[in-house]
C-alpha positions in Angstrom: 34.6 -30.7 -52.1 31.1 -29.1 -52.7 28.9 -29.2 -49.4 25.7 -31.3 -50.6 23.6 -31.1 -47.5 20.0 -29.9 -47.9 19.5 -26.2 -47.3 16.8 -23.8 -45.9 16.2 -20.1 -46.0 16.3 -18.4 -42.7 16.4 -15.0 -41.6 18.6 -13.0 -38.8 17.1 -9.7 -38.1 15.2 -9.5 -41.6 18.5 -10.6 -43.7 17.9 -13.9 -45.7 20.8 -16.7 -45.3 21.2 -20.2 -46.4 21.4 -22.8 -43.4 21.7 -26.4 -43.8 18.9 -28.5 -42.4 21.3 -30.1 -39.8 22.8 -26.9 -38.5 21.8 -25.2 -35.3 21.0 -21.4 -35.4 24.3 -20.5 -34.0 26.0 -22.8 -36.4 24.0 -21.1 -39.2 25.1 -17.7 -38.2 28.8 -18.5 -37.7 29.1 -19.7 -41.2 27.3 -17.0 -42.4 29.2 -14.1 -40.4 26.5 -13.4 -38.4 27.7 -12.7 -34.9 25.7 -14.2 -31.9 27.6 -14.3 -28.5 28.5 -17.1 -26.9 30.6 -18.7 -24.3 30.0 -22.6 -23.7 30.0 -23.5 -27.0 32.4 -24.8 -29.1 32.4 -26.4 -32.6 33.3 -29.9 -32.4 32.3 -30.6 -28.7 28.6 -31.8 -27.8 26.2 -29.0 -27.1 25.8 -27.7 -23.5 23.5 -25.2 -23.6 24.5 -23.9 -20.2 25.6 -20.3 -20.4 22.8 -18.8 -22.1 24.6 -15.9 -23.6 23.5 -17.0 -27.1 19.8 -16.6 -26.8 18.1 -15.5 -29.5 14.0 -14.8 -30.4 12.3 -16.5 -33.0 9.3 -15.0 -34.5 5.8 -15.9 -33.2 7.6 -17.3 -30.0 7.7 -15.8 -26.7 10.3 -17.6 -25.1 14.1 -16.9 -25.7 15.8 -19.8 -27.1 19.6 -20.9 -27.2 21.3 -20.4 -30.4 23.3 -23.3 -30.2 20.8 -26.0 -29.3 17.9 -24.4 -31.7 17.7 -26.6 -35.0 17.3 -24.3 -38.1 13.8 -24.6 -39.8 12.4 -23.4 -43.1 11.6 -19.6 -43.3 12.7 -19.2 -39.7 12.9 -15.5 -38.5 15.6 -15.1 -36.0 15.9 -12.0 -34.1 19.6 -11.6 -32.6 19.8 -7.9 -31.6 16.7 -6.4 -30.0 16.2 -4.4 -26.5 15.0 -7.5 -24.9 18.0 -9.7 -25.9 20.5 -6.8 -25.0 19.2 -6.8 -21.6 19.1 -10.4 -21.0 22.8 -10.7 -22.0 24.0 -8.2 -19.9 22.2 -9.4 -16.8 23.7 -13.1 -17.3 27.0 -11.4 -17.8 26.9 -9.7 -14.7 25.9 -12.7 -12.8 29.0 -14.7 -14.3 31.4 -11.6 -13.2 29.6 -11.4 -9.3 29.8 -15.1 -8.9 33.5 -15.2 -9.4 36.9 -13.4 -9.2 37.2 -11.8 -12.4 39.7 -9.0 -12.2 40.8 -8.5 -15.3 44.0 -6.7 -14.4 45.6 -9.3 -12.6 44.5 -12.6 -14.6 46.8 -14.3 -16.9 44.1 -14.4 -19.5 43.9 -10.3 -19.7 43.3 -9.3 -23.1 42.8 -12.9 -24.2 39.6 -13.8 -22.1 36.3 -15.1 -24.1 34.3 -13.5 -21.1 36.0 -10.3 -21.3 35.4 -10.1 -25.0 31.5 -10.8 -24.7 31.3 -8.0 -22.1 33.0 -5.5 -24.2 30.7 -7.0 -27.1 27.7 -6.8 -25.0 28.3 -3.5 -23.6 28.5 -4.9 -20.0 30.7 -2.0 -18.5 29.3 -2.5 -14.6 28.2 -5.1 -12.3 24.6 -4.3 -10.4 24.5 -7.6 -8.5 26.6 -8.2 -5.3 29.8 -9.6 -6.0 30.2 -13.1 -4.0 33.8 -12.6 -3.8 35.0 -16.3 -3.5 37.9 -17.6 -1.8 38.4 -20.8 -3.3 41.8 -22.9 -3.2 43.7 -22.4 -6.4 45.1 -26.1 -7.2 48.8 -25.8 -8.5 49.4 -29.5 -7.8 50.0 -30.4 -11.4 53.4 -30.1 -12.6 52.3 -28.4 -15.9 49.0 -26.7 -15.3 47.2 -24.6 -12.8 43.4 -24.3 -11.8 42.1 -21.5 -10.4 38.2 -22.1 -9.9 37.5 -18.3 -8.6 37.9 -17.6 -12.5 35.5 -20.7 -13.5 32.3 -20.0 -15.4 31.1 -23.6 -15.2 30.9 -23.7 -19.1 32.1 -27.6 -19.2 34.0 -27.1 -22.2 36.9 -28.8 -20.3 34.8 -31.8 -19.3 33.3 -32.1 -22.5 37.0 -31.9 -24.5 38.3 -34.5 -21.8 35.7 -37.1 -22.5 34.7 -36.5 -26.1 38.2 -35.7 -27.7 40.7 -37.1 -25.3 38.6 -39.9 -24.0 40.2 -39.4 -20.4 37.0 -37.9 -18.4 39.4 -36.4 -15.8 36.8 -33.2 -15.3 33.4 -33.0 -14.0 30.8 -31.0 -12.2 30.2 -31.6 -8.6 27.1 -30.4 -6.2 24.3 -28.0 -7.8 23.3 -24.4 -7.8 25.6 -22.1 -5.9 27.9 -25.1 -4.5 28.6 -26.7 -8.1 32.0 -26.7 -8.7 34.7 -28.0 -11.4 36.6 -31.2 -9.6 39.3 -33.8 -11.0 38.7 -37.4 -10.4 36.0 -37.0 -7.3 37.8 -34.2 -5.7 41.4 -35.3 -5.8 44.3 -32.4 -6.5 44.7 -32.4 -10.2 48.3 -33.3 -9.8 47.3 -36.8 -8.4 44.7 -37.7 -11.2 46.1 -40.7 -12.8 43.9 -40.5 -15.5 45.5 -37.2 -16.8 47.2 -37.7 -19.9 49.0 -34.2 -19.6 47.4 -33.4 -23.3 46.5 -29.6 -22.5 43.2 -29.7 -24.4 41.3 -28.6 -21.4 43.6 -25.6 -20.9 43.2 -24.9 -24.6 39.5 -24.6 -24.4 39.1 -22.7 -21.3 37.3 -19.4 -22.3 38.7 -17.5 -19.3 41.8 -17.5 -16.8 40.6 -20.7 -15.1 43.2 -23.0 -16.5 46.6 -22.1 -17.7 50.0 -23.0 -17.6 52.5 -23.0 -14.8 54.6 -19.9 -14.5 52.3 -17.8 -16.9 52.1 -14.0 -15.8 49.3 -11.5 -16.2 48.2 -11.3 -19.6 50.5 -14.1 -20.9 48.1 -16.8 -21.4 46.6 -17.7 -24.8 44.2 -20.3 -25.3 43.9 -22.2 -28.5 40.3 -23.5 -28.8 40.2 -23.6 -32.4 42.3 -26.6 -32.6 39.5 -28.7 -31.1 37.3 -28.2 -34.3 40.1 -29.2 -36.5 40.6 -32.4 -34.2 36.9 -33.0 -34.3 36.6 -32.9 -37.9 39.9 -34.8 -38.9 38.6 -37.6 -36.6 35.4 -37.6 -38.3 37.2 -37.8 -41.8 39.4 -40.6 -40.3 42.5 -38.4 -41.6 45.1 -40.1 -39.2 43.9 -43.6 -39.7 45.8 -46.0 -41.9 43.5 -47.7 -44.3 45.5 -50.7 -44.1 44.7 -51.0 -40.6 41.0 -50.5 -40.7 40.3 -52.9 -43.6 
C-alpha cells in the first residue's frame, strides 16, 4: 500500500532525502539507509532518549540533539558525522563500559551485542575513565531466564516492552544517578515476580548480555529485538483481531 503521509525535504551531511512529517530524525535516517548509532531506541516502543548515542547537530543550533526525539522539519540540515559528534559518542560509550562490567570475552552475547557493535562502529577501542568494576549479584532465580545487572546499561528497553507490548510491567528503574538500577516488582527476585508472564520479550530486546536464557554459554545468546517492531505494527493494524468480535 502506498504511503500517503505528507513529506518534507531534509538533508544528512548535505545529502537530501525525503522524510515524513510525523517522523523523528532517527526514523527518517533509518528509512533512508543513513546510519546514526543508537542503543536505547527501538522501533515499536516509546522514545526514551536516555543513551544519547544518537545525538546529531542541526544547522544554526549549537546544541546536540537526540535524533530519536527530534522531529523532522522542512529543509532541516542535519549533521551526523562531525569531529564533535564522534568525540561525544566515544565518550558516552566509554562511560557505559566504565560504569558496568563489560568483559566481552566471557559474555554470553559476545559477537552479538549492540553495545559492542556500537563501540566498533564509533571507533571506541579503549576506555579513558576509571572503571567502577561493580560486583552486583546476578539474579538466576527465574527458571527460564537470568539477569546480570553488571552488564545492564539502563536503556529501559525491557521496561518499555514489558509495559507497552506485554502489559505486565515487571521491570522498572529504582533510585537515581550512580545508584540507579533495574529491578523486578520492587526488588523481588525475578523468579518470585508473579506478574512475569515468561514471554521473553525483555530478553529479546536487551542490547547487551544483561538478560539471557538459562544455560547460555559465552557467545551463545542471540537477541531478537526486531520482532518488537513487527508485533507493534501488527497490533496497530489489528492483524490478529477477529472483526466479528470487535463489531
